[in-house]
N, C-alpha and C positions, 0 to 999 in steps of 0.2 A: 807598177807601184811597188816600192821596196817595203819591207816589213816595218822599218822605223817610220817611214812616211805614213803608212797605214795607221800605226798607233798614234802618231801626231794628229792626224785628221780626226780619228775617233775621239781623242781627248778634247780637241778643239770643238767638235760638234757637241760633246757632253757639256762643255762650259757655255756654249752659245745657248743651248736649251735651258740650262740652269739659271743663267743670268738674265734671260729675257722672258717675262711671264707669258708673252704671246705664244710661246712654244710649249708651255706646260700642258700636260694631258688635260683633256676636257673635264675629267672627274675632279682633278685638283682645282681647276679654275672655278668650277661650279659648286664645290663642296659647301662653302659658306652660304651660298644662295639656296641650297637645299632646305635650310631651316626656314627661310621665308616662304618657299614653296609649301612646306609642311604647314605653316601657319595659314596660308590661303586655302589649303586643302581642308583643314579642320573648320575654317570659317564657312566654306561652301559645302562641307560634308561630302567632298568628292576629291580624290586624288587626280581626277581627270576633268576638272572643271573647264579646261580650255576647249573641250569638245564642242561647245556651242558657239564658239567665236566666229567660225566661218561655216555655217550650216550646210552649204552646197558642196563643200569639199570633204572627201573622206577623212575622217579623224581630224577634221578642221585643218588638215595640212600639218599635223604634228609629226606623224610618222606613217609610213606605208601608203602614202597617197600616190596615185598615178600621175606622173607629169603630163602624160598624153591626155588624160581626162581633163586636167586643168587647162591645157592649151585649147581644148574644144569649147571651153567657156569664154575664150577671148575672141574678139573680132580678128579675122585672119590677117588683116593688114598690120596687126600689132606684133606678130611673132614670125620667125622664119618658117619656111616650108618644112613640114615635119611628117614623118611616117613612123608607125609603130611596127616593129619587127618581132615576130615570135621566134624564139631561138631554135624552134624545131623546123622552121621553114628552110627550104634549100636556097642556094645563092642565086639560081636562075630566077626564082620568083621575086627575090629582093631586087635584082637588077631590073626586072620588068616594072616593079613599083616605082623605082627611082625614075625610070624613063617616062612612065605615065604621069609623074608629077613634075617633069622637067627639072629634076634635081641633078646637078653635076658636081663632080669633085672640085675642091675639097669639101668634105662634109664632116660634121661632128657626130660621133657615136656616144651615147650615154645611156645608162640603165634607166628604164621607165620608172622604177622605184629605186632611187639611189640617194646618196648622201656624201657630203664632203669631197666631192670630186673623184670618188672611186670609180674606176673603169671609164672615165671620160677620155676620149681620144680623138685627135684630128686625123682623118683618113684622107689620103691623097690619091688613092687608086682603088680599082676593084680588087686588086691583090691584097691591099691593106684591109679592105672590108671582109674578104674571105678569111683572112687570118683572125680578125676580130671575131667574126661569127663562129669560127671553129672553136674558139675558146669561151664562148658565151654560154652560161647556164642560166640565163635570165633574159626576159624580154627587154628590148632596148629600143631607143629612138635613133633615127637617122635624121639629121637636121642640116639644112643649108648653112654653110659657114658664112657669118656676117662679117664683112671685111672692115667695118669701122674699127678704128684703133683705140677708141675710148670705151671704158666700161665703168658703170657705177651700180651700187646697190642702194635702192631708195626704200626706206622703211615707212610704211603707211599705216595709220590707225584711224578708225572711225567708230565713235560711239553710236550705237543704234538709235539713241534718242536725240542725236544731233544731225543736222542736215548735211554737214560738211566734214570731211576728214582732214587730217593734218599729216605732214611729213615730220617724222620724229628723229630722223638721222639719215645721213648720206655718207656712203663710203666710196672713194675712188680706188681704182685698182691699177697697179703698175705690173704688167706681165713680166715673167722671168725672161729677161732680155740681156744679151751680152753685146758689147760693141768692140769691134776689132781694133787692135793697135798696130797691126802689120807685123808683129813680132811674136806675140804669145799665142799658144794654142787655146782652143775653146776651153779645154780642161783647166789651164792655168787661169783663164779669165774667171771661170766658175769659182776657183779656190780663193780668188781675191775678194769675193763677196760672201759674207757670213750667211746671208739668207739663201743664196744659191748653193752654198756648200752643203746645206742640209738636204738638198735634193740630189746630191751627187750620185747615189746608188740608182735612183730612178732614172736619172739622165743617162747613166751608163747603159742601162737596159734599153732605153728608148733610142739612143744614138750610136752606141758602140764605138767603132773606130773613128767616127766623124768628130769625136771630141778632140782628136789629135790634130785636126785641121787648124791652120792659121788663117784667121780672118783678115782681109785687107783693112787698112786704116779707115776707121769710121764706118765700116760696114756693120749694119744692125742685123742681129740674128735673134728672132723671137723664138725661144726654145719651148715655152709653154704658152700657147696662144689663147688661154682662157684664164679668167680672174678668180682663181681659187687659192685661198691662203695656204692650205695644206699642200699645194703644188708649187709654192714658191712665189706667189704674187705678194707684192707689198700693198697693204691696205692703208689708205690715207683718209682721215676724217675731213669730209668736205661739208659738214653740217652748216658751216657758216654761209654757204651759198644758197640756203633755203630762202626763197622769197615768194611773194604772192603769185607771181606768174607761174613759177614751177609748181607751187602747191595746187593751183587751179588745174594745171595740165595733168598732174598725177591723179588728182581727185577725179577728174573727168574720165580718165582711163580706168581707174579702179571701180567707178560706178558701173562700168560695163561688164564687170565680173560679178555674177549674181551673189549677193549677200557676202561680199568680201569686206571684212572689217579690220583684219590684222595680218600683216605680213610684209614681206620684202620683195620688191621687183628688181631683178638683175637685168640691166639694160645696156646694150651696146648702142653707141650713138656717134654721129658725125662730129658735132661740136656743141658746146654748151648752149649757145643761143638758139640753135635749131631744136635742141632737146626741150628747152623751156617753152618754145613755141609749139611743141608737139609734132615735129616733123623730123625725118631722117633719123629714126631710131628703131630698135627692134628689141622686144622683151624676150630674153633668152631663157628666163625662168621666173616662175611665180612661187614663192615660198610662203607657207601659211603659219599656223600657230607654233610650229617648231623653229621659226626664224630667229636667228641671232641678230642683235643690233651690231653688225660687224664693224661699224666705225670704231668700236672699242679697241680693235686690234692695231690701230695706228700706233707705231712705236713710241710716239711722244706721250701716250697715255699711261697712267699707272694702273696697277691692279685695282686700286681703290676706286678710280674713275670707272673702270669696267664693272665692278660690283654694283656701283650706284646706278649705272645705265641699265644693267640687266634687271635689277630690282624695279626700277621705274617702269620698264617695259612689261615685267611680270604683273605689276599692279594694274597696268593698262589692260593686259590680256584678261585678268580676272574681272575687272569692271565690265569690259565688253561682253564677256561670257555670261555674267550674271544678268546684265541688262537684256541680252538676247533671250535668256531662259525665261525671264519674267515677262518680257514683251510678247513673245511668240509661243509661250507654253512649251518650250523645248526641255528636254531632259538631258542631264549630264550622262556621259558614258558610264556604264556599269563597271564595277570592279572586275567582273569576269571578262567583259569585252576589252577593258583596258589592259589586263594582264596578257590576254591573247595578242593584242597589238604589240606589246613589248616583246613577247616571245617570237612573233612573226618577224619583227624587226631584227632581233638577234640572229635569226636564221638567214635573213636577207644580207646582213652585213657579212656574215661568214661566207656566203656564196660569192659576194663581190670581192672580199679580201683574199 
């Protein structure tokens, strides 16, 4: 890449980020919402009122919760085969565990305590796993790769004093995928899409010289096979697809997670009708009190829509937490414990980044 091309790409990336709020830093997007959080904190006399929303999950699933612990609360048929790996283990032991659980490549590796897609990687071989393990300073999960092509995030809320919960939003996810034209290199195809261009540096690291390959006409290449916004996936608001059948299915699933009242299920599935019927799907992640209503990141939505949805869900989180506190005699997280959680999370992010 020439010097002038490099400058052009940097300027274009800067403009893309500036002109599309979905790429603004988390702190910028959430700054106005902080004042509503402060209001709810004063009202509840706790900055950490959310801690009673999902009592059976550490920190209610806001930060520093173990994904593996949450999987253990789910019926096994609902999620992929998963093992927990201690980063101090040797690779022979890991290989034995994979064999004992009949897990074959490709597999997904992801931190047990993670966020925003950091250090999530698709591994195709034992060599890939050995490289991932050699760089890991954190415990992580190995999970069977689910080949379903569709993925959604379904936000679920249930007030403790009500018998039934509701879906409050659905986000569909389009993976970072390029389609060959028989003439252009993968690198050129990436440059043609603003969303993909933002991932260029990460893709260079992941694929190296492969980016210079020319894909045959109409050949599909999924470059990032998981639906994470920060890794290039396009989020699409599918909330209009909420209906009674889907609501019943998701409610019945969530009822099998002890005391789960607020959060988002990330699900891979075969097709929409089978998902609604509760078959041919797999829950790849359960997110708790720290969940975002990620349907807000649909490019068609304004920042004002996003703020309204975030505030609506915060109000719901507050109401659920207060109801749980009053109904079951729970206590909000103390200031000391809350600050320790934030400090531990900061260290965890640093270790992942």
